ZAPA-966769 format. One record per residue (C-alpha): residue in three letters; x, y, z. Coordinates in nm, 4 decimals, padded with zeros to 6 digits, always signed. Example, Ala and Ser with C-alpha at 12.3 -4.5 7.8 and 13.67 -1.06 7.14 Angstrom:
% ZAPA-966769
{"ala"; {+01.2300; -00.4500; +00.7800}}
{"ser"; {+01.3670; -00.1060; +00.7140}}
END
This chain:
% ZAPA-966769
{"unk"; {-09.9202; +15.7318; +11.9898}}
{"unk"; {-09.8049; +15.3735; +11.9277}}
{"unk"; {-09.9697; +15.0878; +12.1175}}
{"unk"; {-09.6283; +14.9432; +12.2080}}
{"unk"; {-09.2635; +15.0493; +12.2005}}
{"unk"; {-09.1647; +14.7135; +12.0495}}
{"unk"; {-09.3527; +14.4181; +11.9059}}
{"unk"; {-09.1706; +14.0856; +11.9122}}
{"unk"; {-09.2920; +13.8425; +11.6464}}
{"unk"; {-09.2425; +13.4891; +11.7796}}
{"unk"; {-09.2575; +13.3467; +12.1315}}
{"unk"; {-08.9724; +13.0977; +12.1055}}
{"unk"; {-08.6721; +13.1302; +12.3357}}
{"unk"; {-08.5139; +13.3963; +12.1079}}
{"unk"; {-08.8292; +13.6078; +12.1130}}
{"unk"; {-08.8764; +13.5724; +12.4877}}
{"unk"; {-08.5140; +13.6604; +12.5658}}
{"unk"; {-08.5465; +13.9628; +12.3352}}
{"unk"; {-08.8674; +14.0733; +12.5077}}
{"unk"; {-08.7098; +14.0302; +12.8519}}
{"unk"; {-08.4023; +14.2344; +12.7612}}
{"unk"; {-08.5968; +14.5180; +12.5986}}
{"unk"; {-08.8572; +14.5365; +12.8747}}
{"unk"; {-08.5860; +14.5648; +13.1398}}
{"unk"; {-08.4651; +14.8701; +12.9466}}
{"unk"; {-08.8019; +15.0382; +12.9893}}
{"unk"; {-08.9802; +14.9231; +12.6747}}
{"unk"; {-09.3475; +14.8328; +12.6610}}
{"unk"; {-09.3385; +14.5051; +12.4663}}
{"unk"; {-09.5963; +14.2854; +12.2939}}
{"unk"; {-09.5008; +13.9259; +12.2086}}
{"unk"; {-09.7098; +13.7527; +11.9416}}
{"unk"; {-09.6807; +13.3736; +11.9087}}
{"unk"; {-09.8724; +13.1817; +11.6421}}
{"unk"; {-09.8883; +12.8572; +11.8422}}
{"unk"; {-10.0704; +12.7959; +12.1687}}
{"unk"; {-09.7496; +12.7246; +12.3630}}
{"unk"; {-09.4347; +12.9287; +12.4200}}
{"unk"; {-09.0673; +12.8393; +12.4096}}
{"unk"; {-09.0330; +12.6784; +12.0671}}
{"unk"; {-08.7526; +12.4222; +12.0924}}
{"unk"; {-08.6872; +12.5242; +12.4539}}
{"unk"; {-08.9685; +12.3366; +12.6228}}
{"unk"; {-09.0738; +12.0070; +12.7827}}
{"unk"; {-09.3960; +11.8058; +12.8017}}
{"unk"; {-09.5257; +11.4778; +12.9394}}
{"unk"; {-09.5564; +11.1501; +12.7484}}
{"unk"; {-09.6905; +10.8504; +12.9433}}
{"unk"; {-09.5347; +10.9650; +13.2696}}
{"unk"; {-09.2011; +11.0686; +13.1165}}
{"unk"; {-09.1052; +11.4359; +13.0720}}
{"unk"; {-08.9417; +11.4815; +12.7320}}
{"unk"; {-08.7643; +11.7914; +12.6010}}
{"unk"; {-08.7958; +11.9193; +12.2453}}
{"unk"; {-08.4815; +11.7284; +12.1513}}
{"unk"; {-08.1747; +11.6633; +12.3712}}
{"unk"; {-07.9985; +11.9838; +12.4758}}
{"unk"; {-07.6683; +12.0881; +12.6291}}
{"unk"; {-07.6450; +12.4528; +12.7387}}
{"unk"; {-07.2975; +12.5561; +12.6220}}
{"unk"; {-07.0576; +12.8326; +12.7334}}
{"unk"; {-07.2542; +12.8631; +13.0549}}
{"unk"; {-06.9695; +12.9755; +13.2811}}
{"unk"; {-06.9107; +13.3112; +13.1150}}
{"unk"; {-07.1058; +13.3007; +12.7897}}
{"unk"; {-07.4073; +13.4972; +12.6651}}
{"unk"; {-07.6770; +13.3159; +12.8628}}
{"unk"; {-07.4802; +13.3718; +13.1831}}
{"unk"; {-07.4575; +13.7424; +13.0965}}
{"unk"; {-07.8337; +13.7601; +13.0423}}
{"unk"; {-07.9148; +13.5649; +13.3588}}
{"unk"; {-07.6887; +13.7789; +13.5743}}
{"unk"; {-07.8333; +14.1030; +13.4386}}
{"unk"; {-08.2018; +14.0340; +13.3682}}
{"unk"; {-08.3321; +13.7179; +13.5358}}
{"unk"; {-08.5276; +13.7463; +13.8601}}
{"unk"; {-08.5192; +13.3709; +13.9039}}
{"unk"; {-08.2287; +13.1428; +13.8107}}
{"unk"; {-08.2701; +12.7770; +13.7116}}
{"unk"; {-08.0401; +12.5229; +13.8709}}
{"unk"; {-07.7903; +12.3703; +13.6302}}
{"unk"; {-07.6289; +12.0270; +13.6589}}
{"unk"; {-07.2781; +11.9695; +13.5206}}
{"unk"; {-07.3198; +11.8234; +13.1739}}
{"unk"; {-07.0632; +11.5443; +13.1858}}
{"unk"; {-06.8696; +11.4112; +12.8873}}
{"unk"; {-06.9082; +11.3255; +12.5197}}
{"unk"; {-06.8630; +10.9615; +12.4195}}
{"unk"; {-06.8573; +10.7255; +12.1266}}
{"unk"; {-07.0069; +10.3796; +12.1587}}
{"unk"; {-06.8359; +10.0693; +12.0268}}
{"unk"; {-06.8899; +09.6979; +12.0772}}
{"unk"; {-06.6651; +09.7326; +12.3835}}
{"unk"; {-06.8750; +10.0067; +12.5427}}
{"unk"; {-06.8271; +10.3820; +12.5799}}
{"unk"; {-06.5087; +10.5787; +12.5194}}
{"unk"; {-06.4640; +10.9500; +12.5891}}
{"unk"; {-06.4108; +11.1667; +12.2834}}
{"unk"; {-06.0646; +11.3276; +12.2915}}
{"unk"; {-06.0682; +11.6987; +12.3704}}
{"unk"; {-05.6972; +11.7590; +12.3173}}
{"unk"; {-05.4037; +11.6120; +12.1326}}
{"unk"; {-05.2757; +11.4273; +12.4386}}
{"unk"; {-05.5997; +11.2315; +12.4731}}
{"unk"; {-05.5819; +11.1179; +12.1102}}
{"unk"; {-05.2943; +10.8921; +12.2100}}
{"unk"; {-05.5239; +10.6610; +12.4059}}
{"unk"; {-05.8315; +10.6940; +12.1831}}
{"unk"; {-05.8094; +10.3372; +12.0570}}
{"unk"; {-06.1473; +10.3543; +11.8822}}
{"unk"; {-05.9481; +10.4677; +11.5759}}
{"unk"; {-05.6341; +10.3090; +11.4309}}
{"unk"; {-05.3060; +10.4370; +11.5777}}
{"unk"; {-05.1858; +10.5755; +11.2440}}
{"unk"; {-05.5096; +10.7692; +11.2004}}
{"unk"; {-05.4824; +10.9173; +11.5499}}
{"unk"; {-05.1363; +11.0460; +11.4688}}
{"unk"; {-05.2498; +11.1971; +11.1376}}
{"unk"; {-05.5550; +11.3614; +11.2951}}
{"unk"; {-05.3453; +11.5034; +11.5794}}
{"unk"; {-05.1075; +11.6589; +11.3274}}
{"unk"; {-05.3988; +11.7994; +11.1243}}
{"unk"; {-05.5608; +11.9449; +11.4375}}
{"unk"; {-05.2364; +12.1084; +11.5486}}
{"unk"; {-05.1878; +12.2564; +11.2024}}
{"unk"; {-05.5452; +12.3882; +11.1866}}
{"unk"; {-05.5267; +12.5434; +11.5340}}
{"unk"; {-05.1976; +12.7135; +11.4543}}
{"unk"; {-05.3197; +12.8455; +11.1195}}
{"unk"; {-05.6463; +12.9738; +11.2635}}
{"unk"; {-05.4795; +13.1314; +11.5655}}
{"unk"; {-05.2531; +13.3398; +11.3418}}
{"unk"; {-05.5144; +13.4143; +11.0771}}
{"unk"; {-05.3759; +13.1773; +10.8150}}
{"unk"; {-05.6678; +12.9317; +10.7888}}
{"unk"; {-05.9295; +12.9562; +10.5170}}
{"unk"; {-06.2403; +12.9703; +10.7341}}
{"unk"; {-06.4572; +12.8152; +10.4633}}
{"unk"; {-06.2383; +12.5148; +10.3900}}
{"unk"; {-06.4403; +12.1911; +10.4225}}
{"unk"; {-06.3336; +11.9418; +10.6853}}
{"unk"; {-06.3293; +11.6746; +10.4157}}
{"unk"; {-06.0666; +11.8626; +10.2122}}
{"unk"; {-05.8520; +11.9240; +10.5205}}
{"unk"; {-05.8311; +11.5605; +10.6294}}
{"unk"; {-05.5027; +11.3763; +10.5693}}
{"unk"; {-05.4954; +11.1114; +10.2991}}
{"unk"; {-05.5070; +10.7426; +10.3820}}
{"unk"; {-05.7486; +10.7481; +10.6760}}
{"unk"; {-05.9618; +10.4399; +10.7412}}
{"unk"; {-06.3347; +10.4212; +10.6734}}
{"unk"; {-06.4046; +10.4194; +11.0483}}
{"unk"; {-06.2091; +10.7424; +11.0934}}
{"unk"; {-06.3943; +10.9097; +10.8054}}
{"unk"; {-06.7216; +10.7922; +10.9597}}
{"unk"; {-06.6215; +10.9291; +11.3006}}
{"unk"; {-06.5177; +11.2719; +11.1647}}
{"unk"; {-06.8367; +11.2871; +10.9597}}
{"unk"; {-07.0420; +11.2184; +11.2756}}
{"unk"; {-06.8649; +11.5018; +11.4588}}
{"unk"; {-06.9425; +11.7354; +11.1660}}
{"unk"; {-07.3117; +11.6423; +11.1784}}
{"unk"; {-07.3126; +11.6973; +11.5537}}
{"unk"; {-07.1596; +12.0456; +11.5280}}
{"unk"; {-07.3254; +12.1802; +11.2137}}
{"unk"; {-07.6093; +11.9467; +11.1176}}
{"unk"; {-07.4370; +11.8726; +10.7873}}
{"unk"; {-07.1689; +11.6376; +10.6529}}
{"unk"; {-06.7952; +11.7085; +10.6660}}
{"unk"; {-06.8125; +11.8180; +10.3008}}
{"unk"; {-07.0449; +12.1028; +10.4047}}
{"unk"; {-06.8860; +12.1784; +10.7431}}
{"unk"; {-06.5871; +12.4099; +10.7723}}
{"unk"; {-06.2724; +12.3435; +10.9761}}
{"unk"; {-06.3519; +12.6735; +11.1479}}
{"unk"; {-06.6835; +12.5344; +11.2746}}
{"unk"; {-06.5231; +12.2209; +11.4164}}
{"unk"; {-06.2612; +12.4197; +11.6073}}
{"unk"; {-06.5127; +12.6619; +11.7552}}
{"unk"; {-06.7911; +12.4087; +11.8057}}
{"unk"; {-06.5628; +12.1716; +11.9936}}
{"unk"; {-06.4336; +12.4570; +12.2158}}
{"unk"; {-06.0748; +12.4360; +12.0911}}
{"unk"; {-06.1359; +12.7992; +12.0000}}
{"unk"; {-06.3638; +13.0035; +12.2274}}
{"unk"; {-06.6507; +13.2131; +12.0988}}
{"unk"; {-06.6341; +13.5681; +12.2290}}
{"unk"; {-06.9189; +13.7247; +12.4220}}
{"unk"; {-07.0529; +14.0466; +12.2778}}
{"unk"; {-06.9053; +14.3722; +12.4002}}
{"unk"; {-07.0453; +14.5010; +12.7271}}
{"unk"; {-07.3834; +14.6383; +12.6258}}
{"unk"; {-07.5116; +14.6681; +12.9803}}
{"unk"; {-07.3260; +14.9810; +13.0888}}
{"unk"; {-07.2628; +15.3054; +12.9083}}
{"unk"; {-06.9865; +15.4432; +13.1264}}
{"unk"; {-06.6281; +15.4112; +13.0071}}
{"unk"; {-06.3944; +15.2077; +13.2238}}
{"unk"; {-06.0546; +15.3706; +13.2635}}
{"unk"; {-05.7513; +15.1449; +13.2195}}
{"unk"; {-05.5391; +15.0395; +13.5146}}
{"unk"; {-05.2162; +15.2395; +13.4879}}
{"unk"; {-05.0048; +14.9642; +13.6412}}
{"unk"; {-04.7083; +14.8211; +13.4518}}
{"unk"; {-04.8694; +14.4740; +13.4466}}
{"unk"; {-05.1811; +14.6233; +13.2941}}
{"unk"; {-04.9775; +14.8010; +13.0261}}
{"unk"; {-04.8128; +14.4721; +12.9289}}
{"unk"; {-05.1514; +14.2991; +12.9189}}
{"unk"; {-05.2940; +14.5748; +12.7008}}
{"unk"; {-05.0009; +14.5473; +12.4624}}
{"unk"; {-05.0384; +14.1694; +12.4348}}
{"unk"; {-05.4117; +14.2046; +12.3807}}
{"unk"; {-05.3544; +14.4629; +12.1086}}
{"unk"; {-05.1641; +14.2101; +11.9034}}
{"unk"; {-05.3910; +13.9211; +12.0158}}
{"unk"; {-05.0891; +13.7344; +12.1501}}
{"unk"; {-05.2679; +13.6315; +12.4682}}
{"unk"; {-05.5483; +13.4833; +12.2608}}
{"unk"; {-05.2924; +13.2987; +12.0467}}
{"unk"; {-05.1136; +13.1506; +12.3482}}
{"unk"; {-05.4413; +13.0574; +12.5160}}
{"unk"; {-05.5749; +12.8885; +12.2023}}
{"unk"; {-05.2597; +12.6887; +12.1410}}
{"unk"; {-05.2487; +12.5892; +12.5066}}
{"unk"; {-05.5891; +12.4264; +12.4683}}
{"unk"; {-05.4314; +12.1699; +12.2398}}
{"unk"; {-05.2995; +12.0141; +12.5603}}
{"unk"; {-05.5589; +12.1189; +12.8190}}
{"unk"; {-05.8909; +12.1670; +12.6380}}
{"unk"; {-06.2080; +12.0139; +12.7784}}
{"unk"; {-06.4834; +11.9415; +12.5255}}
{"unk"; {-06.7587; +11.9891; +12.7835}}
{"unk"; {-06.6181; +12.3257; +12.8969}}
{"unk"; {-06.8838; +12.5108; +13.0989}}
{"unk"; {-07.1740; +12.3018; +12.9724}}
{"unk"; {-07.4753; +12.2030; +13.1790}}
{"unk"; {-07.8303; +12.0729; +13.1775}}
{"unk"; {-08.1139; +12.2537; +13.3599}}
{"unk"; {-08.2565; +12.0479; +13.6448}}
{"unk"; {-08.6258; +11.9973; +13.5798}}
{"unk"; {-08.5713; +11.9898; +13.2032}}
{"unk"; {-08.5822; +12.2640; +12.9441}}
{"unk"; {-08.9132; +12.3946; +13.0737}}
{"unk"; {-08.7352; +12.5071; +13.3922}}
{"unk"; {-08.5204; +12.7418; +13.1820}}
{"unk"; {-08.8273; +12.8608; +12.9920}}
{"unk"; {-09.0130; +12.9215; +13.3189}}
{"unk"; {-08.7207; +13.1213; +13.4563}}
{"unk"; {-08.7461; +13.3544; +13.1557}}
{"unk"; {-09.1241; +13.3891; +13.1921}}
{"unk"; {-09.1045; +13.4476; +13.5699}}
{"unk"; {-08.8553; +13.7296; +13.5039}}
{"unk"; {-09.0831; +13.9213; +13.2660}}
{"unk"; {-09.2013; +14.2571; +13.4053}}
{"unk"; {-09.5614; +14.3760; +13.3811}}
{"unk"; {-09.4689; +14.5865; +13.0775}}
{"unk"; {-09.4616; +14.2700; +12.8640}}
{"unk"; {-09.7843; +14.1365; +12.7153}}
{"unk"; {-09.7765; +13.7888; +12.5578}}
{"unk"; {-10.0471; +13.6654; +12.3212}}
{"unk"; {-10.0443; +13.3054; +12.1975}}
{"unk"; {-10.2517; +13.1838; +11.9043}}
{"unk"; {-10.1750; +13.5124; +11.7242}}
{"unk"; {-10.0266; +13.4640; +11.3789}}
{"unk"; {-09.8671; +13.7742; +11.2267}}
{"unk"; {-09.9679; +13.8053; +10.8614}}
{"unk"; {-09.8013; +14.1393; +10.7796}}
{"unk"; {-09.5343; +14.3702; +10.9147}}
{"unk"; {-09.6570; +14.7251; +10.8503}}
{"unk"; {-09.4401; +15.0169; +10.7362}}
{"unk"; {-09.4833; +15.3624; +10.5900}}
{"unk"; {-09.2162; +15.3194; +10.3224}}
{"unk"; {-08.9377; +15.4405; +10.5519}}
{"unk"; {-08.9724; +15.2471; +10.8774}}
{"unk"; {-09.1953; +14.9934; +11.0486}}
{"unk"; {-09.5214; +15.1100; +11.2046}}
{"unk"; {-09.6584; +14.7857; +11.3496}}
{"unk"; {-09.7989; +14.4450; +11.2575}}
{"unk"; {-10.1255; +14.2821; +11.1576}}
{"unk"; {-10.2495; +13.9427; +11.2771}}
{"unk"; {-10.5440; +13.7364; +11.1584}}
{"unk"; {-10.7730; +13.9388; +11.3844}}
{"unk"; {-10.6010; +14.2614; +11.4983}}
{"unk"; {-10.3483; +14.5307; +11.4138}}
{"unk"; {-10.0953; +14.6781; +11.6573}}
{"unk"; {-09.8768; +14.9852; +11.6175}}
{"unk"; {-09.5204; +15.0130; +11.7446}}
{"unk"; {-09.1982; +15.2071; +11.7001}}
{"unk"; {-08.9870; +14.8948; +11.6436}}
{"unk"; {-09.0524; +14.5348; +11.5465}}
{"unk"; {-08.8277; +14.2387; +11.6310}}
{"unk"; {-08.8898; +13.9379; +11.4084}}
{"unk"; {-08.7756; +13.6072; +11.5610}}
{"unk"; {-08.9418; +13.3598; +11.3247}}
{"unk"; {-08.7564; +13.1889; +11.0400}}
{"unk"; {-08.5649; +13.4671; +10.8651}}
{"unk"; {-08.6162; +13.2993; +10.5272}}
{"unk"; {-08.9940; +13.3474; +10.5773}}
{"unk"; {-08.9631; +13.7226; +10.6397}}
{"unk"; {-09.0265; +13.8186; +10.2723}}
{"unk"; {-09.3811; +13.6819; +10.3053}}
{"unk"; {-09.4555; +13.9460; +10.5704}}
{"unk"; {-09.2905; +14.2619; +10.4387}}
{"unk"; {-09.1495; +14.3954; +10.1124}}
{"unk"; {-08.7707; +14.3678; +10.1036}}
{"unk"; {-08.4974; +14.4444; +09.8472}}
{"unk"; {-08.4478; +14.1571; +09.5972}}
{"unk"; {-08.0812; +14.1065; +09.6854}}
{"unk"; {-08.1678; +14.0679; +10.0548}}
{"unk"; {-08.4439; +13.8198; +09.9704}}
{"unk"; {-08.1920; +13.6247; +09.7627}}
{"unk"; {-07.9531; +13.6159; +10.0589}}
{"unk"; {-08.2262; +13.4906; +10.2925}}
{"unk"; {-08.3030; +13.2090; +10.0498}}
{"unk"; {-07.9463; +13.0816; +10.1039}}
{"unk"; {-08.0136; +13.0019; +10.4688}}
{"unk"; {-07.9489; +12.6314; +10.5146}}
{"unk"; {-08.1387; +12.4162; +10.7618}}
{"unk"; {-08.1316; +12.0681; +10.9072}}
{"unk"; {-08.4233; +11.8386; +10.9819}}
{"unk"; {-08.3772; +11.6197; +11.2858}}
{"unk"; {-08.5594; +11.3168; +11.4197}}
{"unk"; {-08.5550; +11.2561; +11.7948}}
{"unk"; {-08.6657; +10.9240; +11.9383}}
{"unk"; {-08.7411; +10.9326; +12.3102}}
{"unk"; {-08.7321; +10.5939; +12.4770}}
{"unk"; {-08.8828; +10.5395; +12.8204}}
{"unk"; {-08.7133; +10.2362; +12.9742}}
{"unk"; {-08.8753; +10.0022; +13.2265}}
{"unk"; {-08.5592; +10.0071; +13.4351}}
{"unk"; {-08.2190; +10.1742; +13.4351}}
{"unk"; {-07.9648; +10.0163; +13.2025}}
{"unk"; {-07.5920; +09.9914; +13.2665}}
{"unk"; {-07.5318; +10.0999; +12.9069}}
{"unk"; {-07.6645; +10.4464; +13.0007}}
{"unk"; {-07.4916; +10.4797; +13.3357}}
{"unk"; {-07.3339; +10.8179; +13.2566}}
{"unk"; {-07.4055; +11.1887; +13.2306}}
{"unk"; {-07.3321; +11.3564; +12.8992}}
{"unk"; {-07.4024; +11.2244; +12.5535}}
{"unk"; {-07.2755; +10.9880; +12.2888}}
{"unk"; {-07.2387; +11.1104; +11.9337}}
{"unk"; {-07.1271; +10.8166; +11.7252}}
{"unk"; {-07.1685; +10.4456; +11.6729}}
{"unk"; {-07.0075; +10.2611; +11.3826}}
{"unk"; {-07.2518; +10.2693; +11.0969}}
{"unk"; {-07.4344; +10.5876; +11.1899}}
{"unk"; {-07.4287; +10.9230; +11.3626}}
{"unk"; {-07.6680; +11.0035; +11.6445}}
{"unk"; {-07.6760; +11.2115; +11.9603}}
{"unk"; {-07.7921; +11.0093; +12.2613}}
{"unk"; {-07.8572; +11.1623; +12.6037}}
{"unk"; {-08.0020; +10.9883; +12.9162}}
{"unk"; {-08.1619; +11.3019; +13.0629}}
{"unk"; {-08.3209; +11.1297; +13.3638}}
{"unk"; {-07.9654; +11.0777; +13.4940}}
{"unk"; {-07.9561; +11.4535; +13.5627}}
{"unk"; {-08.2943; +11.4559; +13.7338}}
{"unk"; {-08.4701; +11.1335; +13.8284}}
{"unk"; {-08.8069; +11.3118; +13.8389}}
{"unk"; {-08.8078; +11.3233; +13.4568}}
{"unk"; {-08.8930; +10.9515; +13.4554}}
{"unk"; {-09.1202; +10.7424; +13.6807}}
{"unk"; {-08.9448; +10.5959; +13.9843}}
{"unk"; {-08.6871; +10.3316; +13.8928}}
{"unk"; {-08.7188; +10.4008; +13.5187}}
{"unk"; {-08.5006; +10.5843; +13.2690}}
{"unk"; {-08.5504; +10.8332; +12.9843}}
{"unk"; {-08.3080; +10.8500; +12.6910}}
{"unk"; {-08.3289; +11.0699; +12.3818}}
{"unk"; {-08.1666; +10.9823; +12.0481}}
{"unk"; {-08.1423; +11.2491; +11.7768}}
{"unk"; {-08.0615; +11.1837; +11.4106}}
{"unk"; {-08.0082; +11.4199; +11.1182}}
{"unk"; {-08.2393; +11.3051; +10.8399}}
{"unk"; {-08.3053; +11.3946; +10.4782}}
{"unk"; {-08.6437; +11.5617; +10.4396}}
{"unk"; {-08.6644; +11.4165; +10.0882}}
{"unk"; {-08.6747; +11.0627; +10.2275}}
{"unk"; {-08.9791; +10.8769; +10.3561}}
{"unk"; {-09.0134; +10.9738; +10.7228}}
{"unk"; {-09.1494; +10.6352; +10.8311}}
{"unk"; {-08.8445; +10.4641; +10.6796}}
{"unk"; {-08.6190; +10.7156; +10.8574}}
{"unk"; {-08.7880; +10.6269; +11.1876}}
{"unk"; {-08.7494; +10.2555; +11.1229}}
{"unk"; {-08.3812; +10.2875; +11.0277}}
{"unk"; {-08.3055; +10.5084; +11.3275}}
{"unk"; {-08.4709; +10.2688; +11.5702}}
{"unk"; {-08.2813; +09.9814; +11.4077}}
{"unk"; {-07.9486; +10.1592; +11.4656}}
{"unk"; {-08.0347; +10.2130; +11.8328}}
{"unk"; {-08.1063; +09.8428; +11.8768}}
{"unk"; {-07.7826; +09.7548; +11.7014}}
{"unk"; {-07.5848; +09.9929; +11.9228}}
{"unk"; {-07.7498; +09.8748; +12.2459}}
{"unk"; {-07.8425; +09.5055; +12.2082}}
{"unk"; {-08.1423; +09.4055; +12.4180}}
{"unk"; {-08.2771; +09.7573; +12.4619}}
{"unk"; {-08.5953; +09.6570; +12.2776}}
{"unk"; {-08.6898; +09.4337; +12.5705}}
{"unk"; {-08.6735; +09.7295; +12.8096}}
{"unk"; {-08.8773; +09.9886; +12.6142}}
{"unk"; {-09.2190; +10.0865; +12.7497}}
{"unk"; {-09.2561; +10.4286; +12.5811}}
{"unk"; {-09.1516; +10.5432; +12.2329}}
{"unk"; {-09.2065; +10.9018; +12.1238}}
{"unk"; {-09.0965; +11.0639; +11.7960}}
{"unk"; {-09.0227; +11.4327; +11.7330}}
{"unk"; {-08.9468; +11.6020; +11.4010}}
{"unk"; {-08.7838; +11.9415; +11.4467}}
{"unk"; {-08.5596; +12.1974; +11.2836}}
{"unk"; {-08.3208; +12.2264; +11.5800}}
{"unk"; {-08.1807; +12.5632; +11.4726}}
{"unk"; {-08.3173; +12.8068; +11.2174}}
{"unk"; {-07.9886; +12.8040; +11.0259}}
{"unk"; {-07.7224; +12.5350; +10.9990}}
{"unk"; {-07.3598; +12.6494; +11.0129}}
{"unk"; {-07.2572; +12.5352; +10.6653}}
{"unk"; {-06.9921; +12.6636; +10.4291}}
{"unk"; {-07.2271; +12.8285; +10.1811}}
{"unk"; {-07.5109; +12.8984; +10.4237}}
{"unk"; {-07.6236; +13.2505; +10.5086}}
{"unk"; {-07.6946; +13.4213; +10.8422}}
{"unk"; {-07.9266; +13.7187; +10.8352}}
{"unk"; {-07.7740; +13.9398; +11.1023}}
{"unk"; {-07.9696; +14.1661; +11.3388}}
{"unk"; {-08.0622; +14.4623; +11.1175}}
{"unk"; {-08.2963; +14.4323; +10.8212}}
{"unk"; {-08.3111; +14.6747; +10.5252}}
{"unk"; {-08.6309; +14.8243; +10.6749}}
{"unk"; {-08.5612; +15.0865; +10.9410}}
{"unk"; {-08.6458; +14.9744; +11.2964}}
{"unk"; {-08.7190; +14.6189; +11.1808}}
{"unk"; {-08.4764; +14.3887; +11.3583}}
{"unk"; {-08.4230; +14.0138; +11.3571}}
{"unk"; {-08.3182; +13.7836; +11.6400}}
{"unk"; {-08.2746; +13.4079; +11.6632}}
{"unk"; {-08.0519; +13.1204; +11.5666}}
{"unk"; {-08.0400; +13.2311; +11.2023}}
{"unk"; {-07.8866; +13.5695; +11.2896}}
{"unk"; {-07.5763; +13.4523; +11.4802}}
{"unk"; {-07.3655; +13.1449; +11.4083}}
{"unk"; {-07.1776; +13.1275; +11.7389}}
{"unk"; {-07.2281; +12.8129; +11.9473}}
{"unk"; {-07.5585; +12.6218; +11.9322}}
{"unk"; {-07.9222; +12.6232; +12.0423}}
{"unk"; {-08.0184; +12.8322; +12.3450}}
{"unk"; {-07.6681; +12.9776; +12.3667}}
{"unk"; {-07.6902; +13.1012; +12.0083}}
{"unk"; {-08.0314; +13.2529; +12.0848}}
{"unk"; {-07.8740; +13.4340; +12.3810}}
{"unk"; {-07.5983; +13.5701; +12.1559}}
{"unk"; {-07.8648; +13.7097; +11.9233}}
{"unk"; {-08.0456; +13.8825; +12.2120}}
{"unk"; {-07.7216; +14.0538; +12.3139}}
{"unk"; {-07.6538; +14.1616; +11.9569}}
{"unk"; {-08.0094; +14.2951; +11.9305}}
{"unk"; {-07.9559; +14.5071; +12.2398}}
{"unk"; {-07.6252; +14.6339; +12.1012}}
{"unk"; {-07.7773; +14.7258; +11.7630}}
{"unk"; {-08.0774; +14.9033; +11.9148}}
{"unk"; {-07.8497; +15.1025; +12.1450}}
{"unk"; {-07.6336; +15.2048; +11.8489}}
{"unk"; {-07.9475; +15.3097; +11.6583}}
{"unk"; {-08.0634; +15.5066; +11.9648}}
{"unk"; {-08.3809; +15.3003; +11.9933}}
{"unk"; {-08.2912; +15.2278; +12.3557}}
END
């Protein structure tokens, strides 16, 4: 008899969500995490009296997206979320909201008037083509841009591409920009919570709705309508108490059938030639009927023998290295008197977020905590990258250097796979029977925690289809 029904390799947010879901479906689960702490990039810790997250985060699609589905169905304790706010660009004149629809482009005077008109036309064209299935989903943003745009406009679009995919506009698809900016809405997985079939409403109105849905006309009309009404920050929020409050909510919801072991590095996934049988760590071996691997998918071949073509696909997974600089400020600054984030300043792309504006307890009384994240090249000297990034912050916010009392640097891979044109996503099933994958390199929808939640739903769906639940 197996020691466990399922072993989850990795105690990041993807692994913990997977363990929670499977345990609530009656599985005895073991979670093995190589580090001494849980949560991965979904965590917080203290630095000189300031509570920093592992990089700035916005929880997206929270109103009716995958995390909401998981919370409603599986959480015993719900974190409190604060409305995220808006996205901005910073100029010498201050902050300006990023347009979320064509109408708002008219007053977005950060860019030249001619460029705003050209971008509005390009956006309308892209939305129309995608809505009716006429857009090449892998077309680079760079190739889709109109000719004759100014350098500032190219710089701005490039910053948006980095923000949404972690890569430049030459490696980011138009598809990604439309979905990542919420012009198009990611769909939540099919209802995997209930097995019973829901009978259709026989009413005439329902019949019309069904007919429209069949031909996707309602989706088309809704998508095109967002050209005029879209909100970039649609259903986005920040967890009060920081990311660790979300992590704690997951941990508090775990039933007694889940065992979590930290400091346990898996060195081999065991199989009998047909299906998985368990795992080995540095010190122990555990047997199980299924294994869910939530580490970096491109590292999976080091743990188990896989077909060469699958290994080749995993090697195509693209990643981004990010540098976050957390600044603890002696006092609140008017330049950061907002909730939300800024994603561009002339001369460089960054993502800035004053998280203590959501919850003052994240900083000592009267002080302020701001995080700045930059995409960096791992081939460059890291110390130079830090110096250049800090220099851009001081250029964007003159005088900030006189108000800094804490500086903390983080180097992270924010997501296990970047959504690039030629990048690969592993999917949930592996070539080895009963060996599944979950995490941000198995599903490209949305970003961060939301993408991890999508993967947990897809894992549940796949295991139900395979009759492992």
